[in-house]
BANUZA-539263 format. One line per field, with one value per residue (C-alpha): residue number from 1; residue in three letters; x, y, z. Coordinates in steps of 0.25 Angstrom, whole numbers, m for minus. Example, Ala and Ser with C-alpha at 12.3 -4.5 7.8 and 13.67 -1.06 7.14 Angstrom:
BEGIN
seq <- (1, 2)
type <- (Ala, Ser)
x <- (49, 55)
y <- (m18, m4)
z <- (31, 29)
***
This chain:
BEGIN
seq <- (1, 2, 3, 4, 5, 6, 7, 8, 9, 10, 11, 12, 13, 14, 15, 16, 17, 18, 19, 20, 21, 22, 23, 24, 25, 26, 27, 28, 29, 30, 31, 32, 33, 34, 35, 36, 37, 38, 39, 40, 41, 42, 43, 44, 45, 46, 47, 48, 49, 50, 51, 52, 53, 54, 55, 56, 57, 58, 59, 60, 61, 62, 63, 64, 65, 66, 67, 68, 69, 70, 71, 72, 73, 74, 75, 76, 77, 78, 79, 80, 81, 82, 83, 84, 85, 86, 87, 88, 89, 90, 91, 92, 93, 94, 95, 96, 97, 98, 99, 100, 101, 102, 103, 104, 105, 106, 107, 108, 109, 110, 111, 112, 113, 114, 115, 116, 117, 118, 119, 120, 121, 122, 123, 124, 125, 126, 127, 128, 129, 130, 131, 132, 133, 134, 135, 136, 137, 138, 139, 140, 141, 142, 143, 144, 145, 146, 147, 148, 149, 150, 151, 152, 153, 154, 155, 156, 157, 158, 159, 160, 161, 162, 163, 164, 165, 166, 167, 168, 169, 170, 171, 172, 173, 174, 175, 176, 177, 178, 179, 180, 181, 182, 183, 184, 185, 186, 187, 188, 189, 190, 191, 192, 193, 194, 195, 196, 197, 198, 199, 200, 201, 202, 203, 204, 205, 206, 207, 208, 209, 210, 211, 212, 213, 214, 215, 216, 217, 218, 219, 220, 221, 222, 223, 224, 225, 226, 227, 228, 229, 230, 231, 232, 233, 234, 235, 236, 237, 238, 239, 240, 241, 242, 243, 244, 245, 246, 247, 248, 249, 250, 251, 252, 253, 254, 255, 256, 257, 258, 259, 260, 261, 262, 263, 264, 265, 266, 267, 268, 269, 270, 271, 272, 273, 274, 275, 276, 277, 278, 279, 280, 281, 282, 283, 284, 285, 286, 287, 288, 289, 290, 291, 292, 293, 294, 295, 296, 297, 298, 299, 300, 301, 302, 303, 304, 305, 306, 307, 308, 309, 310, 311, 312, 313, 314, 315, 316, 317, 318, 319, 320, 321, 322, 323, 324, 325, 326, 327, 328, 329, 330, 331, 332, 333, 334, 335, 336, 337, 338, 339, 340, 341, 342, 343, 344, 345, 346, 347, 348, 349, 350, 351, 352, 353, 354, 355, 356, 357, 358, 359, 360, 361, 362, 363, 364, 365, 366, 367, 368, 369, 370, 371, 372, 373, 374, 375, 376, 377, 378, 379, 380, 381, 382, 383, 384, 385, 386, 387, 388, 389, 390, 391, 392, 393, 394, 395, 396, 397, 398, 399, 400, 401, 402, 403, 404, 405, 406, 407, 408, 409, 410, 411, 412, 413, 414, 415, 416, 417, 418, 419, 420, 421, 422, 423, 424, 425, 426, 427, 428, 429, 430, 431, 432, 433, 434, 435, 436, 437, 438, 439, 440, 441, 442, 443, 444, 445, 446, 447, 448, 449, 450, 451, 452, 453, 454, 455, 456, 457, 458, 459, 460, 461, 462, 463, 464, 465, 466, 467, 468, 469, 470, 471, 472, 473, 474, 475, 476, 477, 478, 479, 480, 481, 482, 483, 484, 485, 486, 487, 488, 489, 490, 491, 492, 493, 494, 495, 496, 497, 498, 499, 500, 501, 502, 503, 504, 505, 506, 507, 508, 509, 510, 511, 512, 513, 514, 515, 516, 517, 518, 519, 520, 521, 522, 523, 524, 525, 526, 527, 528, 529, 530, 531, 532, 533, 534, 535, 536, 537, 538, 539, 540, 541, 542, 543, 544, 545, 546, 547, 548, 549, 550, 551, 552, 553, 554, 555, 556, 557, 558, 559, 560, 561, 562, 563, 564, 565, 566, 567, 568, 569, 570, 571, 572, 573, 574, 575, 576, 577, 578, 579, 580, 581, 582, 583, 584, 585, 586, 587, 588, 589, 590, 591, 592, 593, 594, 595, 596, 597, 598, 599, 600, 601, 602, 603, 604, 605, 606, 607, 608, 609, 610, 611, 612, 613, 614, 615, 616, 617, 618, 619, 620, 621, 622, 623, 624, 625, 626, 627, 628, 629, 630, 631, 632, 633, 634, 635, 636, 637, 638, 639, 640, 641, 642, 643, 644, 645, 646, 647, 648, 649, 650, 651, 652, 653, 654, 655, 656, 657, 658, 659, 660, 661, 662, 663, 664, 665, 666, 667, 668, 669, 670, 671, 672, 673, 674, 675, 676, 677, 678, 679, 680, 681, 682, 683, 684, 685, 686, 687, 688, 689, 690, 691, 692, 693, 694, 695, 696, 697, 698, 699, 700, 701)
type <- (Met, Pro, Thr, Asn, Asn, Ser, Asp, Arg, Ile, Thr, Glu, Ser, Arg, Leu, Ser, Gln, Pro, Ser, Val, Asp, Asp, Asp, Glu, Gly, Gly, Leu, Arg, Ala, Pro, Pro, Asp, Leu, Arg, Gly, Trp, Arg, Lys, Ala, Trp, Trp, Trp, Phe, His, Phe, Leu, Ile, Leu, Val, Lys, Leu, Ala, Arg, Leu, Arg, Phe, Ile, Ala, Ile, Leu, Leu, Leu, Ile, Gly, Phe, Val, Ile, Thr, Gln, Trp, Asp, Thr, Leu, Ala, Ala, His, Tyr, Glu, Lys, Trp, Thr, Arg, Pro, Ala, Asn, Ala, Val, Ala, Ser, Gly, Gly, Ser, Asp, Val, Glu, Tyr, Phe, Cys, Pro, Met, His, Pro, Ser, Ile, Ile, Arg, Asp, Asn, Pro, Lys, Asp, Lys, Cys, Pro, Ile, Cys, Phe, Met, Pro, Leu, Ser, Lys, Arg, Lys, Lys, Gly, Ala, Ala, Gln, Ala, Glu, Ala, Leu, Pro, Ala, Gly, Ile, Val, Asn, Arg, Val, Gln, Leu, Ser, Pro, Tyr, Arg, Val, Val, Leu, Ala, Gly, Ile, Lys, Thr, Trp, Pro, Val, Asp, Tyr, Glu, Pro, Leu, Thr, Lys, Glu, Ile, Thr, Ala, Val, Gly, Tyr, Val, Glu, Phe, Asp, Glu, Arg, Gly, Gln, Lys, Thr, Val, Ser, Ala, Arg, Val, Lys, Gly, Arg, Ile, Asp, Lys, Leu, Ile, Ala, Asn, Glu, Thr, Gly, Glu, Met, Val, Asn, Ala, Gly, Asp, Glu, Leu, Ala, Leu, Leu, Tyr, Ser, Pro, Glu, Leu, Phe, Val, Thr, Val, Gln, Asn, Leu, Ile, Asp, Ala, Gln, Arg, Asn, Asp, Asn, Gln, Ser, Leu, Val, Ala, Asn, Val, Arg, Thr, Arg, Leu, Glu, Leu, Leu, Gly, Ile, Asp, Asp, Ala, Gln, Ile, Asn, Glu, Ile, Leu, Lys, Ser, Gly, Lys, Pro, Asn, Thr, His, Leu, Thr, Ile, Arg, Ser, Pro, Ile, Ser, Gly, His, Val, Ile, Thr, Lys, Tyr, Val, Arg, Glu, Gly, Gln, Tyr, Val, Glu, Glu, Gly, Met, Pro, Leu, Tyr, Asp, Leu, Ala, Asp, Leu, Ser, Thr, Val, Trp, Ile, Gln, Ala, Gln, Val, Tyr, Glu, Asp, Asp, Leu, Pro, Phe, Leu, Thr, Val, Gly, Ser, Asn, Ser, Ala, Gly, Glu, Met, Ala, Ser, Ser, Asp, Arg, Val, Glu, Val, Ala, Ala, Ala, Thr, Arg, Ala, Phe, His, Asn, Glu, Leu, Phe, Lys, Gly, Lys, Leu, Ala, Phe, Ile, Tyr, Pro, His, Val, Asp, Gln, Asp, Thr, Arg, Thr, Val, Thr, Val, Arg, Leu, Glu, Leu, Asp, Asn, Pro, Asp, His, Lys, Leu, Arg, Pro, Gly, Ser, Thr, Ala, Thr, Val, Thr, Leu, Lys, Val, Lys, Pro, Glu, Asp, Leu, His, Ala, Leu, Gly, Ser, Ile, Ala, Glu, Asp, Ala, Lys, Pro, Arg, Glu, Leu, Ile, Ser, His, Gly, Arg, Ile, Leu, Ala, Val, Pro, Glu, Ser, Thr, Val, Ile, Asp, Thr, Gly, Ser, Gln, Arg, Ile, Val, Tyr, Arg, Glu, Ser, Ser, Pro, Asn, Val, Tyr, Asp, Gly, Val, Glu, Val, Lys, Leu, Gly, Pro, Gly, Met, Ser, Gly, Pro, Gly, Gly, Ala, Ile, Phe, Tyr, Pro, Val, Leu, Lys, Gly, Leu, Lys, His, Gly, Asp, Arg, Val, Val, Thr, Ser, Gly, Ser, Phe, Leu, Val, Asp, Ala, Glu, Thr, Arg, Leu, Asn, Pro, Ala, Ala, Gly, Ser, Ile, Tyr, Phe, Gly, Gly, Ser, Gly, Gly, Ser, Gln, Ala, Lys, Gly, Gly, Ser, Val, Thr, Thr, Val, Arg, Pro, Thr, Thr, Pro, Glu, Asp, Pro, Asp, Ala, Lys, Ile, Glu, Ala, Ser, Leu, Ala, Gly, Leu, Ser, Pro, Glu, Asp, Arg, Gln, Leu, Ala, Glu, Ser, Gln, Gln, Phe, Cys, Pro, Val, Leu, Pro, Asp, Ser, Arg, Leu, Gly, Ser, Met, Gly, Val, Pro, Val, Thr, Leu, Val, Ile, Glu, Gly, Lys, Pro, Val, Phe, Val, Cys, Cys, Pro, Ala, Cys, Thr, Gln, Lys, Ala, Leu, Ala, Asn, Pro, Gln, Lys, Val, Leu, Ala, Ala, Val, Ala, Lys, Leu, Arg, Ser, Gly, Gly, Ala, Lys, Met, Ile, Asp, Glu, Ala, Ser, Asp, Asp, Pro, Asp, Ser, Asp, Thr, Thr, Thr, Glu, Ala, Asp, Pro, Glu, Ala, Asp, Ile, Gln, Glu, Ala, Leu, Ala, Glu, Leu, Ser, Pro, Glu, Asp, Arg, Arg, Leu, Ala, Glu, Pro, Gln, Arg, Phe, Cys, Ala, Val, Leu, Thr, Lys, Asn, Arg, Leu, Gly, Ser, Met, Gly, Pro, Pro, Val, Lys, Leu, Val, Ile, Glu, Gly, Lys, Pro, Thr, Phe, Leu, Cys, Cys, Asp, Gly, Cys, Arg, Ala, Lys, Ala, Leu, Ala, Asn, Pro, Gln, Arg, Thr, Ile, Glu, Ser, Ala, Ala, Lys, Leu, Ser, Ser, Ala, Pro, Ser, Ala, Gln, Lys, Arg)
x <- (m1, 7, 9, 7, 17, 13, 14, 28, 32, 27, 34, 48, 46, 43, 55, 65, 71, 68, 78, 72, 76, 89, 97, 92, 94, 109, 108, 105, 92, 97, 89, 100, 111, 122, 122, 108, 115, 128, 118, 109, 123, 128, 114, 115, 129, 130, 115, 111, 121, 129, 117, 119, 134, 129, 120, 131, 140, 131, 129, 144, 145, 135, 139, 154, 147, 141, 151, 163, 153, 161, 174, 167, 162, 175, 183, 172, 174, 188, 188, 177, 183, 191, 179, 171, 182, 182, 166, 166, 180, 173, 172, 184, 181, 185, 182, 193, 194, 201, 205, 210, 214, 216, 201, 195, 181, 171, 159, 158, 148, 159, 167, 181, 181, 193, 186, 172, 174, 166, 175, 182, 180, 192, 196, 202, 216, 218, 225, 235, 237, 251, 257, 256, 266, 277, 273, 259, 256, 241, 229, 216, 204, 189, 176, 169, 161, 171, 178, 165, 163, 177, 176, 191, 196, 208, 219, 227, 243, 246, 259, 255, 260, 265, 271, 277, 275, 281, 276, 285, 286, 299, 304, 310, 326, 336, 342, 357, 363, 357, 362, 374, 382, 387, 400, 409, 422, 429, 429, 424, 411, 396, 392, 381, 371, 363, 355, 352, 338, 337, 329, 332, 332, 346, 350, 364, 375, 367, 373, 372, 382, 394, 407, 417, 429, 445, 450, 442, 447, 461, 460, 453, 465, 475, 467, 467, 482, 486, 478, 485, 499, 494, 497, 487, 492, 488, 475, 470, 473, 465, 453, 452, 453, 442, 435, 435, 429, 416, 420, 418, 425, 417, 419, 433, 434, 427, 437, 449, 442, 438, 452, 444, 445, 432, 429, 416, 413, 401, 394, 384, 375, 379, 366, 351, 344, 339, 346, 345, 354, 360, 373, 378, 374, 377, 391, 395, 409, 410, 423, 428, 418, 406, 393, 384, 371, 365, 359, 349, 342, 328, 327, 328, 324, 325, 314, 319, 307, 306, 302, 301, 311, 299, 299, 315, 314, 306, 316, 331, 328, 340, 348, 363, 373, 373, 358, 356, 347, 348, 338, 333, 330, 325, 310, 301, 295, 283, 283, 271, 274, 263, 265, 263, 254, 248, 261, 271, 286, 293, 307, 315, 321, 335, 342, 337, 346, 353, 347, 335, 329, 330, 317, 308, 314, 312, 323, 325, 324, 328, 319, 325, 314, 314, 309, 310, 300, 305, 291, 298, 303, 314, 308, 295, 289, 284, 277, 284, 279, 290, 285, 293, 290, 290, 302, 311, 305, 317, 309, 303, 317, 320, 307, 307, 307, 293, 286, 292, 293, 301, 291, 282, 290, 295, 281, 277, 270, 274, 267, 258, 247, 237, 239, 226, 232, 242, 241, 252, 254, 266, 275, 271, 262, 252, 242, 233, 233, 221, 228, 215, 200, 197, 211, 219, 235, 240, 254, 266, 271, 281, 278, 285, 281, 267, 265, 254, 246, 233, 224, 233, 232, 244, 252, 262, 273, 275, 287, 284, 273, 264, 264, 257, 242, 240, 227, 227, 217, 215, 201, 199, 214, 212, 200, 207, 219, 210, 206, 219, 224, 221, 229, 222, 233, 228, 214, 216, 219, 206, 197, 205, 213, 211, 222, 228, 232, 237, 251, 262, 264, 253, 255, 250, 239, 234, 219, 210, 205, 192, 179, 166, 160, 171, 169, 178, 190, 187, 186, 200, 207, 202, 207, 221, 223, 223, 236, 236, 232, 221, 216, 215, 207, 198, 196, 190, 182, 176, 165, 165, 160, 153, 147, 145, 140, 154, 164, 179, 185, 173, 174, 189, 201, 194, 199, 206, 202, 207, 197, 199, 214, 205, 207, 193, 192, 178, 176, 177, 182, 168, 166, 178, 170, 157, 167, 175, 163, 159, 171, 166, 154, 163, 172, 160, 157, 173, 172, 160, 164, 178, 171, 159, 164, 154, 143, 142, 139, 130, 123, 123, 118, 105, 103, 97, 102, 118, 127, 135, 123, 125, 109, 114, 118, 109, 98, 102, 116, 111, 100, 112, 122, 111, 109, 124, 119, 112, 96, 97, 106, 100, 87, 93, 101, 89, 80, 93, 96, 107, 122, 121, 134, 132, 117, 114, 121, 112, 116, 121, 126, 141, 140, 133, 131, 139, 133, 137, 130, 132, 127, 121, 113, 115, 118, 122, 132, 134, 149, 160, 166, 155, 159, 168, 160, 148, 156, 162, 148, 140, 126, 126, 127, 115, 105, 108, 106, 93, 88, 92, 82, 72, 69, 58, 61, 57, 67, 78, 74)
y <- (0, 13, 23, 38, 48, 53, 41, 38, 53, 50, 36, 43, 53, 42, 34, 46, 49, 63, 74, 73, 58, 57, 60, 72, 78, 77, 71, 77, 74, 62, 71, 82, 83, 92, 107, 104, 94, 103, 114, 106, 102, 117, 122, 110, 112, 128, 134, 124, 118, 130, 140, 134, 140, 152, 155, 150, 160, 172, 170, 169, 182, 189, 185, 192, 204, 205, 201, 210, 222, 233, 228, 229, 242, 247, 242, 248, 263, 261, 261, 272, 280, 290, 294, 295, 303, 313, 314, 319, 328, 339, 334, 338, 325, 312, 298, 289, 275, 278, 264, 264, 279, 275, 274, 287, 290, 302, 295, 295, 282, 275, 263, 260, 248, 241, 242, 246, 258, 271, 282, 296, 309, 317, 330, 327, 327, 325, 311, 320, 328, 333, 322, 322, 330, 322, 314, 313, 298, 301, 311, 308, 318, 314, 321, 326, 314, 304, 310, 309, 295, 288, 297, 303, 311, 319, 322, 335, 330, 336, 335, 322, 319, 304, 294, 280, 269, 257, 246, 233, 223, 220, 216, 224, 221, 227, 239, 233, 246, 243, 230, 226, 215, 215, 206, 202, 210, 202, 186, 183, 178, 183, 185, 192, 196, 208, 209, 194, 194, 193, 206, 214, 229, 236, 250, 254, 254, 243, 231, 219, 208, 207, 200, 195, 194, 192, 200, 212, 210, 210, 222, 230, 226, 232, 244, 245, 242, 252, 263, 260, 261, 273, 267, 276, 269, 256, 261, 266, 254, 246, 255, 255, 239, 241, 250, 239, 230, 237, 245, 259, 269, 272, 257, 258, 270, 263, 252, 262, 270, 255, 248, 236, 227, 224, 209, 211, 216, 224, 223, 233, 236, 246, 250, 250, 238, 224, 211, 203, 191, 188, 177, 175, 169, 173, 165, 162, 166, 174, 177, 190, 195, 186, 193, 194, 202, 207, 221, 227, 242, 243, 257, 255, 244, 241, 236, 227, 228, 224, 232, 229, 233, 243, 250, 253, 266, 273, 270, 274, 289, 293, 280, 281, 272, 263, 262, 271, 282, 296, 297, 309, 301, 287, 284, 283, 270, 266, 251, 243, 230, 219, 223, 237, 239, 251, 259, 264, 264, 275, 272, 274, 267, 264, 256, 247, 235, 234, 221, 214, 201, 190, 184, 195, 205, 215, 225, 227, 241, 244, 253, 259, 262, 268, 258, 266, 257, 244, 241, 236, 222, 215, 205, 210, 214, 226, 234, 245, 258, 266, 280, 289, 302, 305, 316, 305, 295, 291, 282, 296, 301, 315, 323, 335, 348, 353, 340, 339, 352, 350, 357, 346, 335, 338, 338, 323, 328, 325, 326, 312, 306, 296, 281, 283, 292, 284, 273, 263, 257, 249, 258, 270, 279, 287, 298, 306, 320, 329, 340, 346, 343, 330, 328, 318, 316, 304, 307, 298, 300, 296, 293, 288, 277, 276, 284, 286, 298, 304, 294, 283, 283, 280, 291, 292, 303, 310, 310, 316, 319, 326, 339, 347, 348, 339, 333, 317, 307, 299, 292, 287, 287, 272, 278, 289, 280, 270, 282, 282, 268, 254, 252, 241, 243, 255, 249, 248, 262, 267, 256, 257, 246, 242, 244, 256, 263, 252, 253, 244, 233, 238, 237, 224, 224, 215, 211, 203, 190, 192, 184, 185, 191, 200, 212, 222, 213, 210, 225, 226, 215, 221, 236, 229, 227, 242, 251, 260, 272, 265, 257, 271, 277, 265, 264, 277, 277, 264, 261, 260, 271, 263, 253, 260, 249, 242, 243, 244, 230, 223, 219, 216, 226, 241, 245, 258, 269, 283, 292, 305, 304, 300, 285, 278, 263, 254, 242, 231, 233, 232, 246, 251, 255, 261, 270, 275, 278, 287, 293, 306, 299, 290, 299, 307, 294, 290, 305, 303, 289, 294, 307, 300, 284, 274, 284, 289, 274, 272, 284, 283, 270, 275, 287, 282, 296, 294, 294, 282, 272, 263, 263, 275, 265, 265, 254, 252, 248, 239, 232, 232, 225, 215, 213, 207, 196, 184, 183, 172, 179, 194, 188, 183, 196, 205, 199, 201, 216, 220, 213, 203, 210, 224, 224, 239, 237, 235, 222, 227, 241, 236, 228, 214, 207, 196, 182, 173, 159, 156, 143, 141, 156, 166, 179, 192, 204, 216, 215, 206, 214, 208, 194, 190, 197, 189, 174, 178, 177, 168, 166, 182, 185, 174, 179, 193, 190, 182, 193, 204, 193, 193, 207, 215, 224, 236, 233, 230, 245)
z <- (m1, m5, 7, 5, 6, 19, 26, 19, 25, 38, 38, 35, 45, 56, 51, 52, 66, 74, 76, 91, 92, 84, 96, 101, 89, 87, 74, 59, 53, 43, 31, 31, 22, 18, 22, 29, 38, 41, 45, 55, 63, 63, 67, 78, 84, 82, 83, 93, 102, 104, 109, 124, 122, 116, 128, 138, 131, 132, 146, 150, 142, 149, 163, 158, 155, 168, 176, 169, 167, 175, 168, 154, 159, 163, 151, 142, 151, 149, 134, 133, 146, 134, 127, 141, 146, 134, 135, 149, 150, 157, 168, 178, 189, 186, 194, 198, 207, 220, 220, 205, 201, 187, 185, 181, 176, 173, 178, 193, 193, 187, 196, 196, 186, 195, 209, 205, 214, 214, 207, 215, 210, 206, 198, 185, 185, 200, 196, 190, 201, 206, 217, 231, 240, 246, 258, 253, 249, 243, 244, 245, 245, 250, 251, 265, 264, 263, 274, 284, 278, 280, 295, 291, 303, 305, 316, 317, 318, 331, 341, 351, 366, 360, 369, 365, 376, 376, 384, 389, 400, 408, 421, 433, 437, 445, 441, 440, 443, 457, 460, 469, 474, 487, 488, 499, 499, 507, 511, 524, 530, 531, 545, 544, 534, 536, 524, 524, 514, 499, 495, 508, 506, 509, 509, 505, 516, 524, 530, 522, 529, 537, 532, 541, 535, 539, 529, 533, 547, 542, 533, 544, 554, 544, 545, 559, 561, 550, 555, 569, 562, 555, 542, 534, 520, 526, 531, 519, 511, 520, 522, 506, 509, 517, 509, 498, 507, 510, 524, 523, 529, 539, 543, 542, 551, 562, 561, 562, 575, 582, 578, 578, 565, 559, 556, 547, 535, 534, 520, 514, 505, 494, 490, 494, 487, 488, 493, 478, 483, 495, 493, 507, 520, 534, 538, 523, 519, 506, 497, 493, 482, 485, 483, 495, 491, 478, 481, 471, 471, 468, 468, 452, 443, 428, 421, 409, 398, 383, 373, 358, 346, 341, 353, 354, 345, 357, 367, 362, 364, 375, 373, 372, 366, 378, 379, 391, 391, 399, 410, 404, 389, 396, 392, 404, 409, 416, 424, 429, 437, 440, 455, 453, 441, 446, 447, 436, 437, 431, 424, 413, 401, 404, 396, 380, 379, 365, 361, 358, 362, 351, 357, 361, 351, 362, 370, 385, 390, 404, 412, 424, 435, 450, 459, 474, 479, 475, 468, 455, 458, 449, 442, 440, 428, 423, 412, 407, 397, 392, 387, 375, 372, 359, 361, 366, 354, 344, 336, 331, 324, 320, 317, 310, 320, 313, 315, 331, 338, 350, 359, 355, 357, 370, 376, 369, 357, 343, 329, 328, 322, 327, 322, 315, 305, 299, 289, 288, 274, 279, 270, 274, 285, 278, 287, 279, 280, 278, 268, 264, 268, 263, 257, 264, 262, 264, 270, 271, 286, 295, 309, 321, 331, 337, 350, 362, 359, 366, 371, 368, 354, 344, 336, 327, 329, 315, 310, 296, 286, 295, 303, 314, 310, 300, 299, 297, 295, 309, 304, 290, 285, 280, 271, 268, 264, 256, 247, 241, 241, 249, 263, 271, 281, 287, 289, 303, 305, 300, 306, 320, 327, 341, 350, 342, 354, 363, 365, 361, 371, 382, 396, 403, 413, 420, 421, 429, 423, 414, 416, 410, 422, 423, 412, 419, 419, 404, 401, 409, 402, 389, 391, 397, 381, 379, 381, 395, 387, 378, 392, 399, 389, 386, 401, 401, 390, 395, 384, 369, 363, 353, 362, 375, 381, 380, 389, 383, 384, 386, 371, 372, 371, 366, 353, 352, 341, 338, 333, 330, 338, 350, 357, 357, 362, 358, 364, 352, 337, 332, 338, 331, 317, 325, 332, 320, 311, 322, 328, 334, 340, 347, 351, 358, 366, 370, 376, 385, 388, 394, 401, 406, 407, 410, 415, 403, 397, 407, 404, 389, 389, 396, 388, 375, 367, 372, 359, 365, 360, 348, 345, 336, 325, 313, 313, 298, 301, 311, 302, 292, 302, 304, 289, 290, 297, 293, 291, 303, 312, 310, 313, 326, 329, 327, 339, 347, 342, 352, 356, 366, 372, 370, 373, 368, 355, 343, 335, 320, 327, 327, 314, 311, 324, 328, 331, 342, 343, 358, 364, 350, 352, 341, 350, 341, 345, 341, 338, 337, 350, 358, 353, 366, 376, 372, 371, 385, 392, 381, 391, 393, 379, 375, 387, 380, 366, 372, 379, 368, 358, 366, 370, 363, 353, 360, 372, 363, 358)
***
């Protein structure tokens, strides 16, 4: 039976494999021949399979443009800058990058393409100004707003009363010039010891012992015989021999008058002092030259102290070739012992030993002190302080007369600047001087060694670079220096370091043991870490000007700051930044503290309008500090609201609160300075935090 065409076409299509069934379309249709088949493969390989690669390449190109947009824009500006400069050539100002001076733009909205900092404005041609004067390493001009923002304060260079104090530990020793040995001048027998105890006090001329000597008997008999025979030459010879044996003229005349020979030699003390050693006993036979006693005069004693090599330049003034010092040039010394720690013994520096101890790298110095009451006992330890005046300071060297008038030096004053003004780069020392309003010159200076100035603050004598009346930057000098170059070494100067005015090698003070129930002992131990001058100022201040409820020493050793040339103490490092941010308020609070003491603090605590309260902190700053906590920690800190140690101090007023976990319970403190106090009494801290968290909101406010 014949089939029609439609049936044959259908059968043919059914017999041919479809493209979808043929290995996913990876084989060309069999009916394609020649160039049609080649085009099919080109379309398959290039236009279909590489579509994904083209898509990935486009994505990579877009990402590159996004990440490198600033660099591409900077290159574009560099290529087009000449045309833009010509177009805007009428302006008389330009904008440059302080960190990269080669970057110059005319558009104030541009940023540095290297560090992306905002550009600073200056007059055109300022970069090509004339060279700086000799001695000035850099110069910067700041706007009044930036001066206020940086908290820049200046100080007039003036003549200050400076002293250098060197503290050392030494041992009391005998004055070698006051030690004597009493010896037997003839051989014989000790019939009686009048001074028969070691340590016994004797006076010059007192009888010490009676010595029987046959040789003495023969000599005295020869004297009597020569006198009877009127042999004056023999009498003179014998008298001389008896004087050498220790018999004075009065005793010899008594022998000649009585006409009886003396069988015993009386041994007398040559000095007033103590019997240090007794070598003989009664009845003992001795030979000529044998020692009988060692005596020592304690009216003057020595202290042998060790000082470091760095302190030697302060102690060489007035010394002669032998190391001895003239009495008028000797350095004054004050010594205190553990037995009499409330009494100071005055003396002088007498000798500097010519060698350095290889083990301790120290030099021994000899101090001479009067000891009329014999309170200084040889062998005891002593803490000594050597005070050097500027006019006696050899380390200052030669200073020009215009910088060091003799009439001021003679009164202990010398041209000096506070420690906070100096930026030490390692190779040079720079002080920023205000040459005109808001213009500061970095002056390279030559300074002497640091010395104690007013209030115990450290001052440096000026040898070269500054003159009387110059105003130098004391607060904010680091920020001024940062305007010209990076100097990380000066960071501690701007932010203030603890112990800045602490004397090197401060005196050792014995304090009683501390316990958690003994806060006064803790404060005493913390204050002992300060120098004597700083401790006196801290005790007069008594409380922290930032946290008026915190006693100085309750958070450890108080931090020393110098604000506008005046020493200020805060309870912990966390208060440093807050004190420097508001110096006038802090200085006013310190003045009130030192004039009113604890009474003023008690009244201020009850007065809600008092200037010394910490509630003046903006609520926005507190919320910003709390925002730095994690959501869970902030949820726990907000109900507590106040510090668990300083219960009147808001959490967040001193920066982000500090979290402690005590016995599994989270507790928050206002600053890290409260950590030690909180851990010292954990149970009290937990109870305080629980009480604060459970208090109603109205009560907290």
